[in-house]
C-alpha positions, -999 to +999 in steps of 0.1 A: +628-204-028+605-221-052+573-226-045+558-261-045+544-261-077+578-252-095+598-275-076+570-302-087+570-290-121+608-292-128+610-322-109+584-338-139+608-320-167+637-338-150+620-375-154+606-370-185+644-364-200+653-392-182+626-409-201+635-391-234+670-406-232+655-442-227+630-443-255+657-424-283+682-447-271+657-473-281+652-460-313+682-459-326+690-490-316+662-504-332+671-482-366+704-496-370+689-531-363+667-528-393+692-530-422+706-560-407+676-573-406+661-564-443+694-578-457+688-610-441+650-611-456+669-601-490+691-627-487+667-659-479+646-653-505+669-667-533+672-697-515+636-702-512+625-696-548+654-718-561+642-748-535+606-743-547+616-746-583+639-777-576+608-789-558+585-783-590+610-798-614+612-828-597+573-829-587+570-828-625+594-854-633+575-881-605+540-867-614+515-891-599+539-894-566+526-889-533+540-878-502+530-875-468+538-837-469+514-832-497+487-853-482+451-836-483+430-848-454+403-842-435+409-816-414+400-821-377+427-801-353+444-773-371+483-764-359+490-726-356+518-712-357+519-678-342+551-654-349+550-625-318+575-609-299+594-612-267+594-580-258+571-549-257+575-519-266+571-520-304+538-500-309+507-526-318+532-553-334+522-584-314+487-577-309+480-571-346+492-608-350+475-622-319+441-604-332+445-619-364+450-652-349+425-653-328+399-643-351+411-677-371+407-698-335+366-682-334+363-694-368+373-729-363+356-729-333+324-727-350+333-749-374+337-779-357+372-779-354+403-783-323+433-760-322+467-768-312+488-735-309+528-731-317+537-699-298+571-680-306+579-651-286+566-644-247+539-621-258+519-647-274+526-673-249+511-652-222+482-637-244+470-672-249+477-691-218+459-663-199+427-671-220+429-711-214+440-717-248+461-754-259+499-741-263+515-770-278+552-757-282+564-724-271+599-708-283+609-678-269+645-656-270+650-660-312+625-631-321+653-605-324+677-623-345+664-660-355+691-684-364+684-711-387+685-739-363+654-722-344+634-725-377+644-763-379+634-769-345+601-754-351+597-771-382+610-805-368+579-803-339+550-795-366+564-821-391+563-843-362+531-836-358+519-836-389+534-872-392+516-883-361+482-869-370+483-848-340+476-818-366+460-823-400+467-790-413+498-758-399+483-721-404+513-694-395+506-662-385+533-635-388+539-604-395+552-594-433+576-570-441+567-548-467+590-516-456+603-500-432+566-478-426+549-507-433+542-543-420+513-564-426+500-592-400+496-623-426+481-656-427+501-685-447+487-721-451+524-742-450+507-778-441+500-797-463+521-785-489+507-773-523+511-798-548+538-784-571+521-767-600+526-733-625+548-720-655+574-739-642+561-774-640+543-769-673+576-753-693+600-784-674+567-814-684+586-813-723+620-816-708+630-854-699+652-855-667+672-886-649+673-883-612+694-904-587+678-915-564+643-915-575+620-883-576+600-899-548+636-902-527+644-868-535+611-848-528+610-872-493+646-850-487+635-818-504+598-810-487+615-809-450+641-783-461+614-765-479+592-764-446+622-750-429+638-728-452+598-713-451+599-710-413+631-693-413+618-668-442+592-656-422+609-656-388+636-637-408+603-615-422+590-604-388+619-602-369+626-572-394+585-559-390+596-557-351+625-537-353+605-514-377+573-507-355+601-503-325+617-477-340+585-463-351+571-466-316+602-454-297+604-424-323+570-417-314+576-417-277+605-391-281+587-367-298+560-371-274+586-364-245+601-334-261+562-317-266+557-322-229+589-310-217+580-279-239+550-275-220+562-282-186+589-256-195+561-229-200+544-239-171+574-235-152+584-201-163+550-190-157+552-202-122+590-185-118+573-154-133+546-157-109+568-157-082+591-130-091+555-112-094+544-120-060+577-109-048+578-079-064+545-068-051+554-078-015+588-059-019+569-025-027+540-031-006+564-031+027+583-001+011+550+017+012+540+006+043+575+019+060+566+055+039+534+055+055+550+049+092+578+075+084+550+099+081 
């Protein structure tokens, strides 16, 4: 009959093996989603780049024109869009971007500026709500596979707040996807949009264009689309980063489970050997006692 120590060790081995199956399955699921997420990130970049180029060309043709989204005004309230995750088990993915956001909030408070938060993902909402920060908008259920409609809804909320002067600028905090092994918490100043400038504008200034309708009306249509496309691109990068971080975390958990199982099996073998040794000792002792009794 197995000793209590041996039974306890075997129960622990069975428990760790069950956990290992779960972490291994989650690792494989995350690994299967990474290529698709990477492909979506790559596919979104040409559209955003072309949109920026068109805005630069139109801005060059309509130089001197102004637009609400280009308005550089005194900043009293800063809107902050933080993109985290809905689920955990992704290592420090969510905590890193939340920590970056909170550091910026403290900096703005020291400068005497107000902050309005827009939180994407349950992790950010739960963290900032628990600490008493004002959350103007919350979005859940979109971090795994964000769609363009999700980006449009977020962008429209931010644009409406900017137009009504509820916020004077918008900063986005997200995790930039560099590779399957490297994801960097980053900040992007989205509103007001920086006026078009650069090599493209300088090159196009020497070419004459005719616009129908006017450059101002074209900008009025393009700039909101630019904000939507930028938010969509950031959501895609955050999604790819989340899947990569979860795969790494689950692989580390699986490796740790395997190591723990190896250690526990050694302990179980030692306990079993101790039982066998004890049984043999008892048998030998009993035999010697019987032999002495016959003498």
